[in-house]
C-alpha positions in Angstrom: 2.0 0.4 -9.9 -1.4 -0.5 -8.0 -4.3 1.7 -6.0 -6.6 -0.2 -3.6 -10.0 1.5 -2.5 -12.2 0.8 0.3 -15.7 0.9 -0.2 -18.6 -0.1 2.5 -21.1 0.9 5.1 -20.4 4.5 7.5 -18.9 3.0 10.8 -17.4 -0.3 9.7 -13.8 0.6 10.4 -12.6 1.5 6.4 -10.4 4.7 7.8 -9.4 2.5 11.5 -7.9 -0.5 9.3 -6.5 1.6 6.7 -4.7 3.2 9.7 -3.9 -0.3 11.2 -2.7 -1.7 7.8 -0.3 1.1 6.9 0.6 3.7 10.2 -0.9 6.0 8.1 -4.4 7.9 9.3 -6.6 9.2 6.4 -9.0 11.5 7.9 -7.0 14.4 7.2 -9.9 17.1 7.5 -10.6 18.5 11.4 -14.2 17.7 11.1 -14.0 14.5 9.9 -11.5 14.2 13.8 -14.4 15.5 15.5 -16.9 13.4 14.1 -15.0 10.3 13.8 -16.6 10.0 10.0 -14.6 9.7 6.9 -17.2 12.8 5.2 -13.9 13.5 2.1 -11.5 11.0 0.3 -7.9 10.2 2.1 -5.4 8.3 0.9 -2.5 6.8 2.2 0.2 3.5 0.8 1.0 0.8 2.2 4.0 -1.9 1.6 3.0 -5.5 0.1 4.6 -8.7 0.0 5.4 -9.5 -3.0 4.1 -13.0 -3.7 7.2 -16.2 -3.9 9.5 -13.6 -2.5 10.7 -13.3 1.1 11.4 -10.1 2.0 10.7 -8.5 -1.0 7.7 -5.6 -0.9 5.6 -3.2 -3.5 3.6 0.1 -2.5 0.4 0.3 -3.5 -1.9 2.9 -3.3 -4.7 3.1 -1.2 -8.0 5.3 -1.7 -10.3 5.5 1.3 -13.8 6.8 0.5 -16.6 7.9 3.2 -19.6 5.2 3.5 -21.9 7.6 5.1 -24.9 7.9 2.0 -24.4 11.5 2.5 -21.0 11.8 1.2 -21.8 9.2 -2.2 -21.1 11.6 -4.3 -17.4 12.2 -2.6 -17.5 7.7 -2.6 -17.9 7.9 -6.2 -14.6 10.5 -7.1 -12.3 8.4 -5.5 -13.5 4.1 -6.8 -13.1 5.3 -10.8 -9.0 4.6 -11.3 -8.9 1.5 -8.5 -7.1 -2.0 -9.8 -8.7 -3.6 -6.4 -11.6 -3.0 -3.5 -11.0 -3.9 0.2 -15.4 -4.4 0.9 -14.9 -3.5 4.3 -18.3 -5.1 6.9 -18.7 -5.1 10.3 -19.1 -8.6 11.9 -21.0 -7.2 14.7 -23.6 -5.9 11.6 -22.8 -7.7 8.6 -24.0 -6.1 5.6 -26.3 -3.0 5.6 -27.5 -0.6 3.3 -24.4 1.2 2.0 -22.4 -2.3 1.9 -25.0 -2.9 -0.8 -24.8 0.5 -2.6 -20.7 0.3 -2.2 -20.8 -3.3 -4.1 -23.2 -2.3 -6.1 -21.1 0.7 -7.9 -17.9 -1.6 -7.6 -19.9 -3.9 -10.0 -21.2 -1.3 -12.4 -17.5 -0.3 -12.4 -16.7 -3.7 -13.1 -13.7 -2.9 -10.4 -11.1 -5.7 -12.0 -10.5 -7.2 -7.7 -12.0 -6.8 -4.5 -11.4 -8.4 -0.7 -13.7 -8.4 2.2 -12.5 -7.4 4.8 -14.8 -8.6 7.8 -13.7 -6.2 10.8 -14.2 -5.9 14.3 -13.9 -9.3 14.9 -12.5 -9.2 18.8 -16.8 -7.9 19.6 -17.6 -11.8 18.3 -17.7 -13.9 20.7 -20.0 -17.4 19.0 -18.2 -18.4 16.4 -21.3 -19.2 14.9 -22.4 -15.7 14.8 -18.9 -15.2 12.0 -19.6 -18.1 9.6 -23.2 -16.9 9.9 -22.1 -13.4 8.3 -19.8 -15.2 6.3 -22.8 -16.4 4.4 -24.4 -13.7 4.0 -21.7 -11.7 2.8 -21.3 -14.7 0.5 -24.9 -14.9 -1.0 -24.0 -10.6 -0.9 -21.4 -11.3 -3.9 -23.0 -13.9 -5.6 -24.9 -12.1 -8.3 -21.5 -9.6 -8.5 -18.5 -10.2 -10.9 -16.7 -10.0 -7.2 -18.1 -13.7 -6.5 -14.7 -14.4 -6.2 -13.7 -12.1 -3.7 -12.0 -14.0 -0.6 -13.5 -13.1 2.7 -10.7 -12.5 5.7 -11.9 -11.7 8.9 -10.0 -9.0 10.9 -9.7 -7.2 14.0 -7.5 -3.8 14.0 -7.3 -2.9 17.2 -6.3 -6.5 18.0 -3.7 -6.9 14.9 -5.8 -10.4 14.2 -5.7 -11.0 10.2 -3.8 -8.0 8.9 -0.5 -10.1 7.8 -3.4 -12.2 5.8 -5.3 -9.5 4.3 -1.9 -7.7 3.4 -0.8 -11.7 1.9 -4.6 -12.1 0.4 -4.6 -8.4 -1.2 -1.0 -9.1 -2.7 -2.2 -12.1 -4.4 -5.4 -10.3 -5.8 -3.0 -6.8 -7.4 -0.4 -9.9 -8.8 -3.2 -11.9 -10.3 -4.5 -9.0 -12.5 -3.3 -8.3 -16.3 -1.0 -5.3 -16.5 -2.9 -2.0 -17.4 -4.1 -1.3 -21.1 -1.4 1.5 -22.1 -2.7 3.5 -25.2 0.3 6.4 -24.5 -2.4 9.2 -24.1 -1.4 10.0 -20.5 -4.7 10.5 -19.0 -5.2 11.6 -14.7 -8.6 12.6 -13.5 -8.4 15.1 -10.5 -9.5 14.7 -7.6 -7.5 16.8 -5.5 -6.6 20.5 -5.1 -4.3 22.4 -2.8 -1.4 25.1 -3.0 1.5 24.0 -0.7 3.8 27.1 0.1 6.7 27.4 -2.0 5.4 25.0 -4.4 2.3 27.0 -6.0 -0.8 24.3 -7.1 -0.6 20.7 -6.1 -3.2 18.6 -8.3 -3.7 14.3 -7.1 -5.2 11.4 -8.8 -4.6 8.5 -10.3 -3.0 7.9 -13.3 -5.0 5.9 -16.3 -2.6 5.7 -18.9 0.0 6.8 -20.2 3.0 8.5 -18.9 4.2 11.5 -17.8 7.4 13.7 -17.0 8.7 16.0 -15.1 8.9 19.3 -17.7 6.5 17.3 -19.5 3.7 20.4 -21.4 0.3 19.5 -20.7 -3.2 20.5 -20.5 -6.0 21.0 -18.0 -9.2 19.6 -19.4 -12.1 20.3 -20.1 -11.2 24.0 -20.5 -7.9 22.8 -22.6 -5.6 25.6 -19.6 -1.4 24.8 -20.4 0.8 24.1 -17.6 3.5 22.3 -17.0 5.0 19.4 -14.6 7.2 20.9 -12.2 7.4 17.6 -10.1 6.0 14.7 -9.5 5.5 12.4 -6.3 4.0 9.3 -5.5 3.8 7.6 -2.1 5.7 10.8 -0.8 8.6 10.0 -3.3 9.6 12.4 -5.5 10.3 10.7 -9.2 11.0 11.7 -12.6 8.1 9.5 -14.6 4.7 8.3 -13.7 3.7 4.9 -14.8 0.2 4.1 -15.8 -1.8 3.0 -11.9 -0.1 5.2 -9.7 -0.7 8.4 -7.0 0.4 10.7 -8.1 0.8 14.1 -6.3 1.4 17.1 -10.1 3.2 20.4 -8.8 2.1 22.0 -11.8 3.0 25.6 -13.3 1.0 28.3 -15.5 -2.1 27.3 -13.6 -4.1 28.1 -10.2 -6.0 26.6 -8.0 -8.7 28.7 -8.5 -8.4 27.5 -12.0 -9.5 23.7 -11.5 -12.3 21.5 -9.7 -12.4 17.9 -9.1 -12.9 15.8 -12.1 -10.7 17.7 -14.6 -8.3 16.1 -16.0 -4.5 16.7 -17.0 -3.5 15.4 -20.7 -0.7 16.0 -23.3 -1.5 18.6 -25.1 -3.9 17.8 -27.9 -4.4 13.9 -27.4 -8.5 14.3 -25.6 -11.5 15.8 -26.5 -13.8 17.2 -24.8 -17.2 16.0 -25.2 -20.7 17.0 -24.1 -22.6 14.1 -25.6 -22.1 10.7 -24.6 -23.3 7.1 -26.3 -23.5 4.2 -23.9 -24.9 0.8 -22.8 -26.7 2.0 -19.4 -28.5 -0.9 -17.3 -30.3 0.3 -14.6 -29.9 -2.0 -11.5 -33.1 -3.8 -9.9 -33.3 -2.2 -7.1 -33.9 0.9 -8.4 -37.0 2.7 -6.6 -38.3 4.0 -9.9 -38.0 3.8 -13.4 -36.4 5.9 -15.9 -37.5 7.9 -17.8 -36.6 9.5 -21.4 -35.1 12.5 -21.7 -35.2 12.4 -17.4 -32.1 15.0 -15.3 -29.7 12.9 -13.8 -26.3 13.5 -12.5 -23.2 11.4 -14.6 -20.3 10.4 -12.6 -16.9 9.6 -14.6 -13.3 9.6 -13.4 -13.5 12.4 -10.9 -16.4 14.3 -12.6 -20.1 14.8 -11.6 -22.0 16.8 -14.3 -25.8 17.1 -14.7 -26.8 15.3 -17.5 -30.1 14.7 -19.8 -30.5 10.6 -20.7 -32.3 10.2 -24.4 -33.5 6.7 -24.5 -32.8 4.9 -27.4 -35.8 2.9 -28.0 -38.2 3.0 -25.8 -39.7 5.8 -23.1 -39.4 4.3 -20.3 -36.8 2.1 -18.6 -37.9 -0.2 -15.7 -35.4 -0.9 -13.1 -33.3 -4.2 -14.2 -33.9 -3.1 -18.2 -30.8 -2.4 -20.4 -31.0 -0.3 -22.8 -28.6 2.1 -25.4 -29.0 6.0 -24.1 -27.2 8.7 -25.0 -26.3 11.2 -22.6 -26.6 15.3 -23.1 -24.1 17.1 -19.6 -24.6 20.5 -19.2 -21.1 20.6 -19.4 -17.8 18.7 -21.0 -16.3 15.5 -19.9 -13.4 14.0 -20.7 -14.2 10.1 -21.3 -12.6 7.6 -24.1 -14.2 4.3 -25.0 -15.1 1.9 -22.7 -15.4 4.2 -19.2 -17.7 3.1 -16.6 -19.7 5.8 -15.1 -22.8 5.4 -12.8 -25.6 7.9 -13.7 -28.1 8.7 -10.0 -31.3 10.2 -9.9 -31.2 13.4 -8.5 -33.6 12.9 -5.4 
């Protein structure tokens, strides 16, 4: 299974596009509907054509993220486990500040693939303007690992380009290698709620290993024991889930008050929480200020957000565009694995 995440500037039509593609409104909060703006993560799924087949389809999960700068932390909680991104750029506005920041995040996290959806093309009468926007987007992508991402003009209200976008997404996902499976189930929790008659539900993307109904699990970093009562993916009950699945897990033995976004569902004894992380770090060239030794930062990994102090190894100051080995001392334990990508943000 594959998971797609949206990205892009506020009001460029991410949620509207998801709704047009899937028939599912990802904005689930009353405040989101009242303000007409995504605030927290939204979820949907899409049936994509199987390349080379006339009528077969395959399901993919969708994580819809907020575009407003005030909710960037929620965006970061949603993109850690995705296979591909749909970078949404409105044709009438073109590249905007959050377009750049979201693309930088996708690049830093090494999201494997992307498609650019050029939305609101129904508002553009001048084809030359559309060509200029596409050239601007291509220039923006050129300095990232997503430089070859296809650009697909679409209109959610008219439906123009949506089938092309579906087929493009299907092709991009089909070209990806299988997810690496180290047989150590790991699911960062991005949503927690209670359902009447069922109890505690957590959702997230299964990054590794398999989970099955009846499995004993522990919730890290607090090592809270629990058991899987049921598993659901795309509103369908399943007995076993494989890496890459978007899951809703019904847990017994643990209450919602004992959980937080960023916790990790794992098999008992397979993962070890830590407060020290050794890493290689790159400060973006357009960072507004340098990073100093022992500076306080916000650490984002999986769906977790943790305050940390960064120790620069071999230097006292890291200038924008430079790289260094660092050691992060976290204020509370995190669950990470070798090779994981992360984001640091300097508190404002």
